[in-house]
C-alpha positions as CSV (number, residue, x, y, z in Angstrom):
1,T,37.1,3.5,10.7
2,S,36.9,0.7,7.8
3,R,37.6,-2.1,10.3
4,L,34.3,-1.2,12.4
5,L,32.4,-2.1,9.1
6,S,30.8,-5.8,8.3
7,T,32.5,-6.9,4.8
8,N,29.0,-7.3,3.2
9,P,29.7,-5.6,-0.2
10,T,26.5,-4.4,-1.1
11,E,25.8,-2.6,2.1
12,S,29.1,-1.2,2.9
13,I,29.4,2.5,3.7
14,L,32.8,2.7,2.0
15,P,31.7,3.1,-1.3
16,Q,35.2,2.5,-2.8
17,Q,35.1,-0.8,-1.2
18,Q,32.1,-1.7,-3.4
19,A,33.9,-0.2,-6.0
20,R,36.5,-3.0,-6.2
21,L,33.8,-5.8,-6.7
22,S,33.2,-7.2,-10.0
23,K,29.5,-6.5,-11.4
24,A,29.1,-10.2,-11.6
25,T,30.1,-10.8,-7.8
26,C,27.5,-8.2,-7.0
27,N,24.9,-9.6,-9.0
28,L,25.5,-13.1,-7.7
29,L,25.2,-12.1,-4.0
30,A,21.8,-10.0,-4.8
31,T,20.4,-12.8,-6.5
32,N,21.2,-15.4,-3.4
33,L,19.9,-12.8,-1.4
34,K,16.6,-12.8,-3.1
35,K,16.5,-16.6,-2.6
36,K,16.7,-16.3,0.8
37,K,14.1,-13.7,1.3
38,L,16.2,-11.6,3.2
39,W,16.1,-8.8,0.7
40,R,13.1,-8.1,-1.9
41,P,13.3,-5.1,-4.0
42,T,9.6,-3.8,-4.9
43,P,8.2,-0.9,-7.1
44,T,8.7,2.4,-5.7
45,R,6.1,5.5,-6.2
46,H,8.2,7.7,-5.0
47,Q,9.7,10.2,-7.4
48,P,13.5,10.7,-8.4
49,S,15.5,13.2,-6.1
50,I,15.2,16.5,-6.8
51,Q,18.1,19.2,-6.7
52,I,17.9,22.3,-4.4
53,L,20.7,24.5,-4.1
54,G,22.9,21.8,-5.4
55,H,21.7,19.5,-2.6
56,S,19.1,16.2,-3.4
57,Y,16.3,15.6,-1.5
58,H,13.8,12.4,-1.7
59,T,10.2,13.1,-2.7
60,S,7.3,10.6,-2.1
61,S,3.7,10.0,-1.2
62,S,2.4,10.8,2.0
63,L,-1.6,9.0,1.4
64,S,-0.5,5.5,0.0
65,R,-0.8,3.5,2.9
66,S,-2.8,4.4,6.5
67,D,-0.9,5.1,9.6
68,S,-1.2,1.6,10.6
69,A,1.3,0.5,8.1
70,M,3.9,2.5,9.4
71,K,5.1,-0.1,12.1
72,F,8.6,-1.4,11.7
73,D,8.5,-4.5,9.5
74,S,9.4,-7.8,11.5
75,E,10.8,-9.8,8.9
76,P,14.5,-10.7,9.2
77,T,16.6,-7.9,7.7
78,F,20.1,-7.8,5.7
79,Y,21.7,-4.9,7.9
80,Q,25.0,-5.7,8.6
81,A,27.1,-2.5,8.2
82,L,28.2,-2.2,11.8
83,S,30.4,-4.7,13.4
84,P,29.4,-6.5,16.5
85,S,31.8,-4.2,18.7
86,L,30.5,-0.9,17.7
87,R,26.8,-2.1,18.2
88,S,28.0,-3.2,21.6
89,I,29.0,0.3,21.9
90,I,26.1,2.1,20.5
91,I,23.8,-0.1,23.0
92,D,25.9,0.6,25.7
93,D,25.2,4.4,24.6
94,L,21.8,4.0,24.1
95,R,21.0,2.5,27.4
96,S,23.1,5.4,29.1
97,A,20.5,7.7,28.1
98,D,17.5,5.7,28.9
99,L,16.3,8.0,31.7
100,D,13.3,5.4,32.5
101,N,15.2,2.1,32.3
102,N,12.6,0.4,30.3
103,G,14.7,-0.3,27.4
104,R,13.2,2.0,25.0
105,I,14.0,5.4,23.7
106,D,11.7,8.3,23.8
107,A,12.0,12.1,22.9
108,N,13.4,12.9,26.1
109,D,16.0,9.8,26.0
110,L,16.8,11.4,22.4
111,K,17.8,14.8,23.8
112,V,20.2,13.1,26.5
113,L,21.9,10.7,23.7
114,L,22.3,13.6,21.5
115,R,23.8,16.2,24.2
116,K,26.6,13.4,24.6
117,H,27.5,14.0,21.1
118,N,27.5,17.7,21.1
119,D,30.4,17.9,18.6
120,S,27.9,16.6,16.0
121,F,24.7,17.9,17.1
122,K,24.4,21.6,18.3
123,E,21.3,22.5,20.8
124,G,19.0,23.9,18.4
125,E,18.9,20.7,16.1
126,I,18.7,18.4,19.1
127,L,15.6,20.4,19.9
128,E,14.1,20.2,16.4
129,L,15.1,16.7,16.1
130,S,13.6,15.6,19.3
131,E,10.3,17.4,18.5
132,L,10.0,15.6,15.0
133,F,10.9,12.3,16.8
134,Y,7.9,12.7,19.2
135,T,5.7,13.9,16.8
136,S,6.2,11.5,14.1
137,L,5.9,8.5,16.7
138,G,2.6,10.1,18.0
139,A,4.4,10.4,21.2
140,S,5.5,6.9,21.5
141,S,8.8,5.4,21.9
142,V,11.3,3.0,20.2
143,D,12.9,-0.2,21.7
144,I,16.7,0.3,22.2
145,H,17.5,-2.8,19.5
146,Q,14.8,-1.6,17.0
147,F,16.5,1.9,17.2
148,L,19.9,0.0,16.8
149,E,18.4,-1.8,13.5
150,A,17.6,1.9,12.4
151,M,21.0,2.8,13.1
152,D,22.5,-0.2,11.2
153,A,19.9,0.7,8.1
154,A,21.4,4.1,8.2
155,A,24.9,3.1,8.4
156,A,24.4,0.5,5.5
157,D,22.8,3.2,3.3
158,Q,25.8,6.0,4.0
159,G,27.4,4.9,1.1
160,N,24.6,6.2,-0.9
161,S,23.9,9.3,0.9
162,S,27.4,11.2,0.0
163,E,27.7,10.1,-3.6
164,V,28.6,12.7,-5.8
165,S,27.3,12.6,-9.3
166,D,28.0,15.3,-12.4
167,G,29.9,17.2,-10.1
168,V,26.8,17.5,-7.6
169,E,27.1,16.3,-4.2
170,H,23.9,14.3,-3.0
171,Y,22.5,13.8,0.3
172,G,19.7,13.7,2.5
173,E,18.2,10.7,0.8
174,V,15.5,8.7,2.6
175,N,17.0,5.3,3.4
176,S,16.8,2.1,1.7
177,F,13.5,1.2,2.9
178,A,11.9,3.9,0.8
179,R,14.1,3.1,-2.3
180,M,12.5,-0.4,-2.2
181,G,9.2,0.9,-2.2
182,K,7.9,0.5,1.5
183,L,7.0,4.5,1.7
184,K,5.5,3.9,4.9
185,T,8.0,1.6,6.3
186,H,10.8,2.6,8.5
187,P,13.2,1.2,10.8
188,L,11.9,3.8,13.6
189,G,8.2,3.2,12.8
190,I,7.9,7.0,11.9
191,G,5.5,8.6,9.5
192,T,5.0,11.4,7.7
193,C,2.2,13.1,10.0
194,A,4.3,16.0,11.2
195,S,4.8,17.4,7.8
196,E,1.4,18.6,8.1
197,Y,2.2,21.0,10.9
198,M,5.8,21.4,11.6
199,Y,8.1,23.3,8.7
200,A,11.3,24.9,10.4
201,K,13.4,26.7,7.5
202,T,15.4,29.7,8.2
203,H,17.0,31.9,5.7
204,G,19.3,33.4,8.0
205,K,21.9,30.4,8.2
206,Y,23.4,30.5,4.8
207,S,27.0,29.3,4.4
208,E,29.2,31.0,2.1
209,E,28.7,28.0,-0.5
210,D,25.2,28.3,-0.4
211,L,25.3,32.1,-1.2
212,N,27.5,31.4,-4.0
213,I,24.7,30.0,-6.5
214,K,24.7,28.5,-9.7
215,L,22.6,30.1,-12.5
216,T,20.8,26.9,-14.0
217,H,18.1,26.4,-16.7
218,V,15.7,23.8,-16.9
219,P,15.3,23.0,-20.3
220,P,11.7,22.6,-21.4
221,T,10.5,19.1,-22.5
222,T,6.9,19.3,-23.0
223,F,4.4,21.9,-24.7
224,S,3.5,23.0,-21.4
225,D,6.9,23.9,-20.5
226,K,7.5,25.8,-23.4
227,T,4.6,27.9,-23.3
228,A,5.5,28.8,-19.6
229,L,9.2,29.6,-20.7
230,F,7.6,31.6,-23.3
231,A,5.1,33.6,-21.2
232,V,8.3,34.3,-18.9
233,K,10.5,35.7,-21.6
234,C,7.5,37.9,-23.0
235,V,6.8,39.4,-19.5
236,R,10.7,40.0,-19.0
237,L,11.0,41.8,-22.2
238,A,7.9,43.8,-21.5
239,F,9.0,44.6,-17.8
240,D,12.6,45.4,-18.7
241,T,11.4,48.0,-21.7
242,A,9.0,49.6,-19.5
243,T,11.6,50.5,-16.9
244,L,14.7,51.1,-19.1
245,W,16.6,48.5,-17.3
246,N,19.1,47.5,-20.2
247,I,19.4,51.1,-21.2
248,G,21.8,53.3,-19.7
249,S,23.7,52.3,-16.5
250,V,22.3,50.4,-13.6
251,T,21.7,52.9,-10.7
252,K,20.7,52.6,-7.1
253,E,17.4,54.0,-8.2
254,K,16.5,51.7,-10.8
255,I,17.6,48.5,-8.7
256,L,15.0,49.6,-5.8
257,N,12.4,50.6,-8.4
258,R,12.8,47.1,-9.8
259,A,13.3,45.2,-6.7
260,I,10.2,46.8,-4.7
261,F,7.8,46.3,-7.7
262,L,8.6,43.0,-8.5
263,E,8.8,41.8,-5.0
264,T,5.2,42.7,-4.2
265,I,4.1,40.3,-7.5
266,A,6.5,37.5,-6.5
267,A,4.8,36.7,-3.3
268,I,1.5,36.3,-5.0
269,P,2.1,32.6,-6.5
270,G,3.3,31.0,-3.1
271,M,0.2,32.1,-1.3
272,V,-2.2,31.2,-4.1
273,A,-0.7,27.6,-4.0
274,A,-0.9,27.4,-0.2
275,I,-4.5,28.6,-0.3
276,I,-5.8,26.3,-3.1
277,R,-3.9,23.5,-1.3
278,H,-5.6,24.3,2.0
279,F,-9.0,24.5,0.5
280,R,-8.2,20.8,-1.2
281,S,-7.0,19.5,1.6
282,L,-10.3,20.7,3.4
283,R,-12.7,19.5,0.8
284,N,-11.0,16.2,0.4
285,M,-10.7,15.6,4.0
286,A,-7.0,14.6,3.4
287,R,-3.5,15.2,4.1
288,D,-1.5,17.7,1.9
289,G,1.7,16.3,2.7
290,G,3.2,19.4,4.2
291,M,3.7,21.3,1.0
292,L,1.2,24.1,1.9
293,N,3.7,25.1,4.8
294,M,6.4,25.1,2.2
295,F,4.5,27.5,-0.1
296,L,3.5,29.9,2.8
297,E,7.1,30.0,3.9
298,E,7.9,30.8,0.2
299,A,5.4,33.6,0.0
300,N,6.3,35.3,3.4
301,N,9.9,35.2,2.5
302,E,9.1,37.0,-0.7
303,R,7.3,39.6,1.7
304,M,10.3,40.0,3.8
305,H,12.2,41.0,0.7
306,L,9.9,43.7,-0.1
307,L,9.8,44.9,3.8
308,T,13.9,44.9,3.4
309,F,13.8,47.2,0.3
310,I,11.1,49.7,1.3
311,R,13.3,50.6,4.1
312,M,15.8,51.7,1.8
313,K,13.0,53.6,-0.2
314,E,9.9,55.1,-0.1
315,P,7.5,54.3,-2.8
316,G,5.6,57.4,-4.0
317,Y,1.8,58.0,-4.9
318,L,1.8,56.5,-8.7
319,F,4.1,53.6,-7.5
320,R,1.4,52.1,-5.2
321,V,-1.0,52.8,-7.5
322,A,0.7,50.5,-9.9
323,V,1.3,47.8,-7.5
324,V,-2.6,47.8,-7.0
325,G,-3.1,47.0,-10.8
326,A,-0.6,44.8,-11.0
327,Q,-1.6,42.6,-8.0
328,F,-5.1,42.9,-9.1
329,G,-4.1,41.4,-12.7
330,F,-1.6,39.1,-12.1
331,G,-3.0,37.7,-8.9
332,S,-6.6,37.0,-10.7
333,F,-4.6,35.4,-13.8
334,F,-2.4,33.2,-11.5
335,L,-5.2,32.1,-9.3
336,T,-7.3,31.0,-12.6
337,A,-4.5,29.1,-14.0
338,Y,-3.1,27.3,-10.8
339,M,-6.7,25.8,-10.4
340,L,-6.5,24.7,-13.9
341,N,-3.2,23.6,-14.4
342,P,-0.6,23.8,-11.3
343,T,2.1,21.8,-13.0
344,W,2.2,24.9,-15.6
345,C,2.1,27.4,-13.0
346,H,5.0,26.1,-10.8
347,R,7.1,25.5,-14.3
348,F,6.3,29.1,-14.9
349,V,7.3,30.5,-11.4
350,G,10.5,28.1,-11.6
351,Y,11.5,30.1,-14.8
352,I,10.5,33.6,-13.3
353,E,13.0,32.6,-10.6
354,E,15.7,31.7,-13.3
355,E,15.2,35.4,-14.1
356,A,15.2,37.1,-11.1
357,C,18.7,34.9,-10.1
358,H,20.0,36.7,-13.0
359,T,18.5,40.2,-12.3
360,Y,20.5,40.0,-8.8
361,T,23.4,38.6,-10.0
362,K,23.6,41.5,-12.3
363,I,23.0,43.8,-9.4
364,L,25.8,42.1,-7.8
365,K,27.9,42.5,-10.8
366,E,27.4,46.0,-10.9
367,M,28.4,46.7,-7.3
368,D,31.6,44.8,-7.6
369,N,32.5,47.0,-10.8
370,A,31.2,50.3,-9.6
371,P,34.0,53.0,-9.9
372,S,35.3,54.2,-6.2
373,G,33.4,56.7,-4.8
374,S,30.6,56.3,-6.9
375,E,26.8,55.8,-5.6
376,L,26.4,52.6,-6.3
377,A,30.0,51.5,-4.8
378,K,29.0,53.8,-1.6
379,W,25.6,51.6,-1.5
380,K,27.1,48.3,-1.7
381,I,29.0,48.6,1.9
382,A,26.2,50.7,3.2
383,D,24.5,49.5,6.4
384,A,21.7,46.9,5.7
385,P,18.4,47.7,7.4
386,K,17.8,46.4,10.8
387,I,15.2,44.0,9.6
388,S,17.2,42.1,6.8
389,K,19.9,41.8,10.0
390,G,17.9,39.9,12.0
391,Y,16.1,38.0,9.1
392,W,19.2,36.6,7.7
393,H,21.6,36.9,10.4
394,L,23.8,39.2,8.6
395,G,25.6,40.2,11.7
396,E,26.1,43.7,13.4
397,H,28.4,44.8,10.0
398,G,25.8,43.5,7.5
399,T,25.9,45.6,4.3
400,V,23.3,46.0,1.6
401,Y,25.8,43.5,-0.4
402,D,25.1,40.7,2.0
403,V,21.4,41.5,1.4
404,M,21.6,41.0,-2.5
405,K,23.5,38.1,-2.1
406,A,20.7,36.4,0.7
407,V,18.1,37.6,-1.5
408,R,19.5,36.0,-4.5
409,A,19.9,32.5,-2.5
410,D,16.3,32.6,-1.8
411,E,15.3,33.4,-5.1
412,A,17.7,30.2,-6.2
413,E,15.8,27.8,-3.6
414,H,12.4,29.2,-4.8
415,R,13.6,28.2,-8.4
416,D,14.9,24.9,-7.6
417,V,11.5,24.1,-5.5
418,N,9.0,25.1,-8.1
419,H,11.1,23.4,-10.9
420,A,11.1,20.4,-8.6
421,V,7.4,20.2,-7.5
422,S,6.2,20.9,-11.0
423,G,4.1,17.7,-11.9
424,V,4.7,15.5,-9.0
425,P,1.6,13.7,-7.4
426,E,-0.6,16.0,-5.0
427,D,0.0,14.1,-1.9
428,T,3.9,14.3,-2.4
429,V,5.6,15.0,1.1
430,N,7.2,18.4,1.3
431,P,10.7,17.6,0.1
432,L,12.4,20.3,2.3
433,Y,11.1,18.7,5.6
434,D,10.4,15.2,5.1
435,P,10.6,13.6,8.7
436,R,12.1,10.3,7.4
437,V,14.9,12.1,5.5
438,K,15.6,14.3,8.8
439,L,15.6,11.6,11.5
440,D,17.7,9.4,8.9
441,G,20.1,12.2,8.6
442,M,20.5,12.0,12.2
443,L,20.9,8.6,12.7
444,K,23.8,8.7,9.7
445,K,25.6,11.7,11.8
446,Y,25.2,9.9,15.5
447,V,26.8,6.7,13.7
448,K,29.4,8.7,11.7
449,D,30.3,10.8,15.2
450,I,30.5,7.0,17.1
451,M,32.9,5.5,14.2
452,E,35.3,8.3,14.4
453,K,35.4,8.3,18.1
454,E,36.1,5.0,18.2
455,A,38.6,4.7,15.6
456,S,40.3,7.8,17.7
457,N,40.2,5.5,20.7
458,K,41.8,2.9,19.0
459,Q,44.6,4.6,17.4
460,A,45.3,6.2,20.9
461,R,45.5,2.8,22.3
462,V,47.8,1.7,19.6
463,A,49.8,4.6,20.4
């Protein structure tokens, strides 16, 4: 595969090739490129990559430029990751998918193109990407050669998209245009409009790796962070004491009472954040960046936890009265706090979700260690509620244990998201559904598939 790549050391897809070069050589090359005005780094406004469930996501502003600034930069570019032979193969592939024979790729052509590579792209993914392509371009199309430039840019950036740092795999980064400060400039000419109304998030596609979450903690660095953590610890202590959580053994009754009560409260922050962002967008007559969609989904996800648990236990009258009182008290507090300081609120929720991850981890451990034949051991392998099987795709034989693992994975995502968005600018694009990141991932996957097939064909010819 490496023979299909150019030998440009700073843009190579293979990071090990770049590692062989001396630092002086790389600096000299960068200096020469600056003189030729082919590569001009500019100050960036985007935030550092955020970590969500062990993956990196790019965050950036959606309002720094008008939509007219999203057109492809026609200046000479320094993207030479793909060899001429590979470019020729890609151009032929693009032309074969051009149904109108007009030298341009639209959403329908993209479907045809990706379906030719169905080993790498599933049908659901193809439909989502083509719809995102259509909306991000405003129903327009892209010239085949511009599409090739975008693939070349994605391939040149491939080495940066699979780095491993501190044991965490980084991927999903937006391409080098964004890292160079051109936050609204993309080789495909796409913008971030689609993030305002498109948000495809399903919680039923967790892999075993996703379900095996890590218990992480974000150390408080500011006074605001410390007060948020202190508040969470106080609430946790009070609730554990009131429910006798740490006294005696953990039982099915204890688990359900705790889970049902907390999930009636946990759905409040996401809804409050979404409502306030919604009104602010209307008041300012400006975009939100798609963040309110993410928070609405978070609130609904917590509600689905509740609807699952009440299938296992019907709360009594006094329990329901307590829920009404808690919702009124916490809802009023959080609404006021979010209007005054959303940064503090997201940090507060991040720490709350850290505690939730610990709670569900403890529940899973108690199930694992429960004596054979005990109530908890039998409940562990009991059939999961029908609503949970459909929501999390647990399969026909999904169990209560599977439900607990899926709920914990949800809480881990909420933990990471709220910590990540604490303090970001108000116009930050939804980090979980940035069109540029999604389409960059498509380009990289396509180029990788082409490269692997071509390398396989060469080996077959040699043999």
